[in-house]
DSSP file (Angstrom, degrees, kcal/mol; ACC not computed):
  #  RESIDUE AA STRUCTURE BP1 BP2  ACC     N-H-->O    O-->H-N    N-H-->O    O-->H-N    TCO  KAPPA ALPHA  PHI   PSI    X-CA   Y-CA   Z-CA
    1    1 A M              0   0    0      0, 0.0    43,-3.5     0, 0.0     2,-0.4   0.000 360.0 360.0 360.0 143.0    7.9   -5.8  -28.2
    2    2 A W  E     -AB  43  72A   0     70,-3.6    70,-2.5    41,-0.2     2,-0.6  -0.944 360.0-157.1-119.9 137.8    5.5   -3.9  -30.4
    3    3 A V  E     -AB  42  71A   0     39,-3.0    39,-0.9    -2,-0.4     2,-0.4  -0.945  12.2-169.9-118.1 118.3    3.4   -0.9  -29.3
    4    4 A L  E     -AB  41  70A   0     66,-3.5    66,-3.0    -2,-0.6     2,-0.5  -0.836   6.8-161.9-104.4 143.2    0.4   -0.3  -31.4
    5    5 A V  E     -AB  40  69A   0     35,-3.1    35,-2.3    -2,-0.4     2,-0.4  -0.979   8.6-172.5-121.9 130.5   -1.8    2.9  -31.0
    6    6 A L  E     +AB  39  68A   0     62,-3.1    62,-3.7    -2,-0.5     2,-0.3  -0.959  13.1 171.6-123.2 139.3   -5.4    2.7  -32.5
    7    7 A F  E     - B   0  67A   0     31,-2.1     2,-0.4    -2,-0.4    60,-0.2  -0.999  31.4-167.7-153.0 151.3   -7.4    5.8  -32.6
    8    8 A D  E     + B   0  66A   0     58,-2.2    58,-2.4    -2,-0.3    -2,-0.0  -0.923  26.8 177.7-135.9 101.7  -10.6    7.3  -33.9
    9    9 A L        -     0   0    0     -2,-0.4     2,-0.2    56,-0.2    56,-0.2  -0.779  33.1-108.6-108.8 153.2  -10.6   11.1  -33.5
   10   10 A P        +     0   0    0      0, 0.0    10,-0.2     0, 0.0    54,-0.1  -0.530  29.7 179.4 -79.3 147.8  -13.2   13.5  -34.5
   11   11 A T        +     0   0    0     -2,-0.2     6,-0.1     8,-0.1    -2,-0.0  -0.045  46.2 112.3-139.7  29.1  -12.3   15.7  -37.6
   12   12 A E  S    S+     0   0    0      4,-0.0     2,-0.2     5,-0.0     3,-0.0   0.872  73.6  40.1 -78.4 -36.9  -15.6   17.8  -37.9
   13   13 A T  S  > S-     0   0    0      1,-0.1     4,-2.4     0, 0.0     5,-0.2  -0.597  87.7-108.9-108.5 171.1  -14.2   21.3  -37.0
   14   14 A K  H  > S+     0   0    0      1,-0.2     4,-2.1     2,-0.2     5,-0.2   0.909 121.7  51.3 -62.0 -42.6  -11.1   23.1  -37.7
   15   15 A A  H  > S+     0   0    0      2,-0.2     4,-2.0     1,-0.2    -1,-0.2   0.844 108.9  50.3 -66.8 -31.8  -10.1   22.6  -34.0
   16   16 A D  H  > S+     0   0    0      2,-0.2     4,-2.6     1,-0.2     5,-0.2   0.940 109.6  50.9 -64.6 -48.0  -10.7   18.9  -34.2
   17   17 A K  H  X S+     0   0    0     -4,-2.4     4,-2.7     1,-0.2    -2,-0.2   0.897 109.3  50.6 -63.4 -34.5   -8.7   18.6  -37.3
   18   18 A K  H  X S+     0   0    0     -4,-2.1     4,-2.3     1,-0.2    -1,-0.2   0.901 111.6  47.7 -71.1 -35.6   -5.7   20.5  -35.7
   19   19 A R  H  X S+     0   0    0     -4,-2.0     4,-2.1     2,-0.2    -1,-0.2   0.873 111.8  50.2 -71.3 -30.6   -5.8   18.2  -32.6
   20   20 A Y  H  X S+     0   0    0     -4,-2.6     4,-2.3   -10,-0.2     5,-0.2   0.949 113.9  46.4 -64.6 -50.3   -6.0   15.0  -35.0
   21   21 A T  H  X S+     0   0    0     -4,-2.7     4,-2.3    -5,-0.2    -2,-0.2   0.899 112.1  49.4 -68.6 -39.8   -3.0   16.4  -36.9
   22   22 A K  H  X S+     0   0    0     -4,-2.3     4,-2.5    -5,-0.2    -1,-0.2   0.915 112.4  48.1 -60.9 -43.0   -1.0   17.3  -33.8
   23   23 A F  H  X S+     0   0    0     -4,-2.1     4,-2.3     1,-0.2    -2,-0.2   0.888 113.6  47.8 -63.3 -41.9   -1.6   13.7  -32.3
   24   24 A R  H  X S+     0   0    0     -4,-2.3     4,-1.9     2,-0.2    -1,-0.2   0.903 111.9  48.2 -66.8 -41.4   -0.6   12.1  -35.5
   25   25 A K  H  X S+     0   0    0     -4,-2.3     4,-2.8    -5,-0.2     5,-0.2   0.900 108.3  56.3 -71.5 -38.0    2.6   14.2  -35.9
   26   26 A D  H  X S+     0   0    0     -4,-2.5     4,-1.8     1,-0.2    -2,-0.2   0.937 108.7  47.5 -54.9 -47.8    3.4   13.4  -32.2
   27   27 A L  H  <>S+     0   0    0     -4,-2.3     5,-2.3     2,-0.2    -1,-0.2   0.895 110.9  49.1 -57.4 -40.8    3.3    9.7  -33.0
   28   28 A I  H ><5S+     0   0    0     -4,-1.9     3,-1.7     1,-0.2    -2,-0.2   0.928 111.5  50.1 -70.4 -44.9    5.4   10.0  -36.0
   29   29 A E  H 3<5S+     0   0    0     -4,-2.8    -1,-0.2     1,-0.3    -2,-0.2   0.809 105.0  59.2 -57.6 -34.2    8.0   12.1  -34.1
   30   30 A G  T 3<5S-     0   0    0     -4,-1.8    -1,-0.3    -5,-0.2    -2,-0.2   0.418 128.4 -96.1 -74.1  -3.2    8.0    9.4  -31.4
   31   31 A G  T < 5S+     0   0    0     -3,-1.7    12,-0.3     1,-0.3     2,-0.2   0.491  77.8 141.2  95.7   7.1    9.1    6.8  -33.9
   32   32 A F      < -     0   0    0     -5,-2.3     2,-0.3    -6,-0.2    -1,-0.3  -0.577  34.6-157.7 -81.0 142.0    5.8    5.4  -34.8
   33   33 A T  E     -C   41   0A   0      8,-2.5     8,-2.9    -2,-0.2     2,-0.3  -0.922  29.5-101.3-119.0 150.9    5.0    4.4  -38.5
   34   34 A M  E     +C   40   0A   0     -2,-0.3     6,-0.3     6,-0.2     3,-0.1  -0.543  36.7 173.3 -71.2 131.6    1.5    4.1  -40.0
   35   35 A F  E    S-     0   0A   0      4,-3.5     2,-0.3     1,-0.5     5,-0.2   0.726  76.4  -8.8 -99.2 -43.5    0.3    0.5  -40.2
   36   36 A Q  E >  S-C   39   0A   0      3,-1.8     3,-1.7     0, 0.0    -1,-0.5  -0.847  95.8 -77.0-140.0 173.4   -3.3    1.5  -41.3
   37   37 A F  T 3  S+     0   0    0     -2,-0.3     3,-0.0     1,-0.3    -3,-0.0   0.773 129.7  15.4 -50.3 -39.1   -5.0    4.8  -41.5
   38   38 A S  T 3  S+     0   0    0      1,-0.0   -31,-2.1   -30,-0.0     2,-0.4  -0.104 111.5  89.1-131.5  35.6   -5.6    5.1  -37.7
   39   39 A I  E <   -AC   6  36A   0     -3,-1.7    -4,-3.5   -33,-0.2    -3,-1.8  -0.966  52.7-178.0-132.8 117.6   -3.3    2.4  -36.5
   40   40 A Y  E     -AC   5  34A   0    -35,-2.3   -35,-3.1    -2,-0.4     2,-0.3  -0.878   4.6-166.0-111.8 142.6    0.4    3.3  -35.7
   41   41 A L  E     -AC   4  33A   0     -8,-2.9    -8,-2.5    -2,-0.3     2,-0.3  -0.921  12.2-176.6-131.5 161.6    3.2    1.0  -34.6
   42   42 A R  E     -A    3   0A   0    -39,-0.9   -39,-3.0    -2,-0.3     2,-0.4  -0.984  21.2-134.8-149.7 140.0    6.5    1.1  -33.1
   43   43 A H  E     -A    2   0A   0     -2,-0.3     2,-0.3   -12,-0.3   -41,-0.2  -0.833  24.2-169.0 -99.4 141.5    9.1   -1.7  -32.3
   44   44 A C        -     0   0    0    -43,-3.5     6,-0.1    -2,-0.4     3,-0.0  -0.940  26.2-135.6-128.1 148.7   10.7   -1.5  -28.8
   45   45 A S  S    S+     0   0    0     -2,-0.3     2,-0.3     1,-0.1    -1,-0.1   0.709  83.8   7.7 -80.0 -18.4   13.7   -3.4  -27.6
   46   46 A S  S  > S-     0   0    0    -45,-0.1     4,-1.5     1,-0.1     5,-0.1  -0.954  72.6-105.5-152.5 171.7   12.1   -4.1  -24.2
   47   47 A R  H  > S+     0   0    0     -2,-0.3     4,-2.9     2,-0.2     5,-0.1   0.869 120.7  54.7 -63.7 -40.3    9.1   -3.9  -22.1
   48   48 A E  H  > S+     0   0    0      1,-0.2     4,-1.6     2,-0.2    -1,-0.2   0.909 110.2  45.4 -58.8 -43.7   10.7   -1.0  -20.2
   49   49 A N  H  > S+     0   0    0      2,-0.2     4,-1.1     1,-0.2    -1,-0.2   0.773 109.5  55.9 -73.4 -24.9   11.3    0.9  -23.5
   50   50 A A  H  X S+     0   0    0     -4,-1.5     4,-2.6     2,-0.2     3,-0.5   0.926 103.5  54.4 -65.2 -45.5    7.8    0.2  -24.5
   51   51 A D  H  X S+     0   0    0     -4,-2.9     4,-2.4     1,-0.2     5,-0.2   0.890 104.8  54.7 -54.6 -41.2    6.5    1.7  -21.3
   52   52 A V  H  X S+     0   0    0     -4,-1.6     4,-1.1     1,-0.2    -1,-0.2   0.848 109.4  45.8 -61.6 -32.8    8.4    4.9  -22.0
   53   53 A H  H  X S+     0   0    0     -4,-1.1     4,-2.3    -3,-0.5    -1,-0.2   0.817 110.1  53.9 -78.9 -34.7    6.9    5.3  -25.3
   54   54 A V  H  X S+     0   0    0     -4,-2.6     4,-1.6     2,-0.2    -2,-0.2   0.867 108.6  50.1 -65.2 -35.6    3.3    4.5  -23.9
   55   55 A K  H  X S+     0   0    0     -4,-2.4     4,-1.6    -5,-0.2    -1,-0.2   0.895 108.7  53.7 -62.6 -39.0    3.8    7.2  -21.4
   56   56 A R  H  X S+     0   0    0     -4,-1.1     4,-0.8     1,-0.2    -2,-0.2   0.923 109.6  47.2 -57.9 -50.8    4.8    9.5  -24.3
   57   57 A V  H  < S+     0   0    0     -4,-2.3     3,-0.3     1,-0.2    -1,-0.2   0.778 108.1  55.3 -64.7 -32.3    1.7    8.7  -26.1
   58   58 A K  H >< S+     0   0    0     -4,-1.6     3,-1.3     1,-0.2    -1,-0.2   0.840 102.2  57.1 -66.2 -40.2   -0.5    9.3  -23.1
   59   59 A K  H 3< S+     0   0    0     -4,-1.6    -1,-0.2     1,-0.2    -2,-0.2   0.717 108.5  46.1 -68.7 -20.1    0.9   12.7  -22.6
   60   60 A S  T 3< S+     0   0    0     -4,-0.8    -1,-0.2    -3,-0.3    -2,-0.2   0.191  79.8 138.7-105.3  15.7   -0.2   13.8  -26.1
   61   61 A L    <   -     0   0    0     -3,-1.3    -3,-0.1     1,-0.1     6,-0.0  -0.440  53.5-119.4 -64.2 129.5   -3.7   12.3  -25.9
   62   62 A P        -     0   0    0      0, 0.0    -1,-0.1     0, 0.0     5,-0.1  -0.063  16.0-116.4 -57.3 161.3   -6.4   14.6  -27.5
   63   63 A V  S    S+     0   0    0      1,-0.0     2,-0.2     0, 0.0    -2,-0.0   0.974  96.8  35.1 -65.8 -54.3   -9.3   16.0  -25.5
   64   64 A H  S    S+     0   0    0    -54,-0.1     2,-0.1     2,-0.1    -1,-0.0  -0.673  93.7  38.3-105.6 159.0  -11.9   14.1  -27.7
   65   65 A G  S    S-     0   0    0     -2,-0.2     2,-0.4   -56,-0.2   -56,-0.2  -0.243  79.6 -67.3  91.3-179.2  -12.0   10.8  -29.3
   66   66 A H  E     -B    8   0A   0    -58,-2.4   -58,-2.2    -2,-0.1     2,-0.4  -0.893  36.9-179.0-114.5 135.8  -10.8    7.3  -28.6
   67   67 A V  E     -B    7   0A   0     -2,-0.4     2,-0.4   -60,-0.2   -60,-0.3  -0.990   4.8-169.3-129.8 132.2   -7.4    6.0  -28.3
   68   68 A G  E     -B    6   0A   0    -62,-3.7   -62,-3.1    -2,-0.4     2,-0.5  -0.967   4.6-162.4-121.3 139.4   -6.3    2.4  -27.6
   69   69 A I  E     -B    5   0A   0     -2,-0.4     2,-0.4   -64,-0.2   -64,-0.2  -0.982  11.7-178.4-122.7 119.9   -2.6    1.4  -26.8
   70   70 A L  E     -B    4   0A   0    -66,-3.0   -66,-3.5    -2,-0.5     2,-0.5  -0.976  12.3-158.7-130.6 129.9   -1.8   -2.3  -27.2
   71   71 A C  E     +B    3   0A   0     -2,-0.4     2,-0.4   -68,-0.2   -68,-0.2  -0.882  19.3 172.8-105.3 123.5    1.7   -3.9  -26.4
   72   72 A I  E     -B    2   0A   0    -70,-2.5   -70,-3.6    -2,-0.5     2,-0.0  -0.936  29.6-110.8-130.3 159.0    2.5   -7.3  -28.1
   73   73 A T     >  -     0   0    0     -2,-0.4     4,-2.5   -72,-0.2     5,-0.2  -0.269  30.9-109.2 -79.6 167.4    5.5   -9.5  -28.3
   74   74 A D  H  > S+     0   0    0      2,-0.2     4,-2.6     1,-0.2     5,-0.2   0.946 121.4  54.3 -58.2 -45.1    7.6  -10.1  -31.4
   75   75 A K  H  > S+     0   0    0      1,-0.2     4,-0.7     2,-0.2    -1,-0.2   0.922 108.9  46.2 -57.7 -48.2    6.2  -13.6  -31.4
   76   76 A Q  H >4 S+     0   0    0      1,-0.2     3,-1.4     2,-0.2    -1,-0.2   0.942 113.4  49.7 -61.4 -46.0    2.6  -12.5  -31.3
   77   77 A F  H >< S+     0   0    0     -4,-2.5     3,-1.4     1,-0.3    -1,-0.2   0.846 107.0  56.4 -64.4 -33.0    3.2   -9.9  -34.1
   78   78 A G  H 3< S+     0   0    0     -4,-2.6    -1,-0.3     1,-0.3    -2,-0.2   0.691  99.0  58.6 -73.7 -13.6    4.8  -12.5  -36.2
   79   79 A M  T << S+     0   0    0     -3,-1.4    -1,-0.3    -4,-0.7    -2,-0.2   0.461  83.2 112.9 -93.7   3.3    1.7  -14.7  -36.0
   80   80 A M    <   -     0   0    0     -3,-1.4     2,-0.5    -4,-0.2    11,-0.1  -0.429  57.3-148.9 -70.4 146.4   -0.4  -11.9  -37.7
   81   81 A E        -     0   0    0     -2,-0.1     2,-0.4     9,-0.0     9,-0.1  -0.984  11.4-161.1-119.4 130.1   -1.6  -12.5  -41.1
   82   82 A L  E     -D   89   0B   0      7,-0.6     7,-2.5    -2,-0.5     2,-0.4  -0.835   7.7-175.5-107.2 141.2   -2.1   -9.6  -43.5
   83   83 A F  E     -D   88   0B   0     -2,-0.4     2,-0.4     5,-0.3     5,-0.2  -0.992   9.6-175.3-135.6 148.4   -4.1   -9.4  -46.7
   84   84 A S  E >  S-D   87   0B   0      3,-2.6     3,-1.4    -2,-0.4    -2,-0.0  -0.980  82.3  -9.7-131.3 119.0   -4.5   -6.8  -49.3
   85   85 A N  T 3  S-     0   0    0     -2,-0.4     3,-0.1     1,-0.3    -1,-0.1   0.909 129.2 -56.8  58.6  38.8   -7.0   -7.3  -52.1
   86   86 A Q  T 3  S+     0   0    0      1,-0.2     2,-0.5     0, 0.0    -1,-0.3   0.684 117.1 113.5  65.9  13.6   -7.5  -11.0  -50.9
   87   87 A K  E <  S-D   84   0B   0     -3,-1.4    -3,-2.6     0, 0.0    -1,-0.2  -0.972  72.9-114.0-120.6 137.2   -3.8  -11.7  -51.4
   88   88 A E  E     -D   83   0B   0     -2,-0.5    -5,-0.3    -5,-0.2     2,-0.3  -0.373  32.6-154.1 -68.5 144.1   -1.6  -12.4  -48.5
   89   89 A E  E     -D   82   0B   0     -7,-2.5    -7,-0.6    -2,-0.0     2,-0.2  -0.813  18.6-104.8-119.3 156.6    1.1   -9.8  -47.7
   90   90 A K        -     0   0    0     -2,-0.3     3,-0.1    -9,-0.1    -9,-0.0  -0.523  36.9-113.4 -79.6 146.0    4.5   -9.9  -46.0
   91   91 A L        -     0   0    0     -2,-0.2     3,-0.1     1,-0.1    -1,-0.1  -0.513  40.5 -92.7 -77.9 147.9    4.9   -8.6  -42.5
   92   92 A P        -     0   0    0      0, 0.0    -1,-0.1     0, 0.0     2,-0.1  -0.157  53.8 -95.6 -54.1 147.9    7.0   -5.6  -41.9
   93   93 A D        -     0   0    0     -3,-0.1    -3,-0.0     1,-0.1     0, 0.0  -0.381  34.7-126.0 -68.3 143.9   10.6   -6.6  -41.1
   94   94 A I        -     0   0    0     -3,-0.1    -1,-0.1    -2,-0.1     3,-0.1  -0.794  28.0-116.3 -90.6 128.2   11.5   -6.8  -37.4
   95   95 A P        -     0   0    0      0, 0.0     2,-0.2     0, 0.0    -1,-0.0  -0.378  33.1-101.8 -64.2 147.7   14.5   -4.7  -36.5
   96   96 A Q        -     0   0    0      1,-0.1     2,-0.3    -2,-0.0   -51,-0.0  -0.489  32.5-126.2 -58.4 128.3   17.5   -6.4  -35.2
   97   97 A Q        -     0   0    0     -2,-0.2     2,-0.4    -3,-0.1    -1,-0.1  -0.635  25.9-116.5 -80.5 132.5   17.9   -6.2  -31.4
   98   98 A L        -     0   0    0     -2,-0.3     2,-0.5     1,-0.0    -1,-0.1  -0.581  29.7-154.9 -72.0 129.0   21.3   -4.9  -30.2
   99   99 A E        -     0   0    0     -2,-0.4     2,-0.4     2,-0.0    -1,-0.0  -0.898   7.6-162.9-112.3 134.5   23.2   -7.5  -28.4
  100  100 A L              0   0    0     -2,-0.5    -2,-0.0     1,-0.1     0, 0.0  -0.900 360.0 360.0-112.2 136.0   25.9   -6.7  -25.8
  101  101 A F              0   0    0     -2,-0.4    -1,-0.1     0, 0.0    -2,-0.0   0.424 360.0 360.0-103.0 360.0   28.3   -9.4  -24.7
């Protein structure tokens, strides 16, 4: 499961920039990596684990701006096509899931 956080936050005032920076820092500390400038993603081993991270993001939501949280499966993520400068790019590696016997 992948959790994507998409956001558009104001950065007009000093206070806005501080809130933007704190939100971004909280995402990084929560294990999210930047996919694009305002899109961060994190791989989770299960839906339950994804729910934990979604709740954590909701706790750090800034007062102003727009934030979207999207959960997709590994299969859906694997069907994404990425392009940079009209050239196809490779998707990020999917972390191996720990298996217990």
